C-alpha positions in Angstrom: 0.2 0.0 -0.1 1.3 3.6 -0.8 1.0 6.3 1.6 0.2 9.8 0.1 1.4 12.5 2.1 -0.6 15.0 1.0 -1.4 18.9 2.3 -4.6 19.9 0.6 -3.9 23.4 0.5 -0.8 22.6 -1.7 -3.1 20.5 -3.9 -5.5 23.2 -3.8 -3.1 25.9 -4.8 -1.2 24.2 -7.5 -3.7 22.1 -9.3 -7.5 22.8 -8.0 -7.5 26.6 -8.3 -5.5 26.4 -11.8 -8.0 23.9 -13.0 -11.3 25.5 -11.7 -9.8 28.9 -13.5 -9.5 27.1 -16.7 -13.2 26.0 -16.5 -14.1 29.3 -15.8 -12.6 30.8 -18.3 -13.6 28.6 -21.0 -17.0 29.3 -19.9 -16.7 32.9 -19.6 -15.4 33.1 -22.9 -18.0 31.3 -24.5 -20.5 33.4 -23.2 -18.2 36.3 -25.0 -16.4 38.0 -21.9 -12.9 39.3 -23.5 -9.8 38.2 -21.8 -9.4 41.8 -19.6 -13.0 41.6 -18.2 -12.1 38.1 -17.2 -8.6 39.1 -15.9 -10.2 41.9 -13.9 -13.0 39.4 -12.4 -10.3 37.2 -11.3 -7.9 39.8 -10.4 -5.1 38.4 -12.3 -3.4 39.6 -15.7 -4.2 39.2 -19.0 -1.3 37.2 -19.6 -2.1 35.0 -16.8 -5.7 34.6 -18.7 -3.9 33.8 -21.9 -1.7 31.1 -20.2 -4.8 29.4 -18.7 -6.3 29.4 -22.3 -3.2 27.9 -24.0 -2.9 25.5 -21.2 0.7 26.9 -20.1 -0.5 27.6 -16.7 -2.8 24.9 -14.5 -3.7 21.5 -15.5 -7.0 20.9 -17.0 -8.6 18.5 -14.5 -11.7 16.1 -15.4 -14.3 17.1 -12.6 -17.2 14.9 -11.3 -20.7 15.9 -12.7 -21.7 17.6 -9.6 -18.6 19.7 -9.6 -19.1 20.5 -13.3 -22.3 21.6 -12.8 -21.0 23.9 -9.5 -18.4 25.3 -11.7 -20.9 26.3 -14.3 -23.1 27.8 -11.5 -20.3 29.6 -10.2 -19.4 31.1 -13.9 -22.7 32.3 -14.3 -22.7 34.2 -11.0 -19.2 35.6 -11.8 -20.4 37.0 -15.2 -23.1 38.7 -13.1 -20.6 40.3 -10.6 -20.0 37.9 -7.7 -16.4 37.6 -6.7 -14.4 35.1 -8.2 -12.5 34.1 -5.3 -15.7 33.5 -3.2 -16.9 31.1 -6.0 -13.9 29.3 -6.2 -13.9 28.7 -2.3 -17.7 27.4 -2.4 -16.4 24.6 -5.2 -13.5 23.6 -3.2 -15.2 23.2 -0.2 -17.8 21.2 -2.4 -14.9 19.1 -3.3 -13.8 18.7 0.3 -17.1 17.3 1.4 -17.0 14.8 -1.6 -13.5 13.9 -0.8 -12.6 14.6 -4.5 -9.9 16.6 -3.4 -8.1 13.2 -2.1 -8.6 11.6 -5.5 -6.8 14.5 -7.1 -3.9 14.4 -4.4 -3.2 10.8 -5.4 -3.2 11.4 -9.2 -0.8 14.3 -8.8 1.6 12.3 -6.4 2.4 9.8 -9.0 
């Protein structure tokens, strides 16, 4: 049995948050939002938005359907002006409750 040494904060920072941002950016871009507006909503640079879009930043993770639905709902809220970081935290908390974060941790330590 392989023992995993996982700090959830490290997994969140290095894998989960960037993956959620990638999904958000894809959704918001399909809705017609410009990179400059996306950058403003996430408090990141336009260059960072471009890096997410071109897969130079973050790793695209396949989320379970319930998490995907939460991401879509949160993207709609962000497009209406809700704080992106608050929406990211909501998704992370849901992931913790469903223990999906443990699956990501195991994948990342292989």
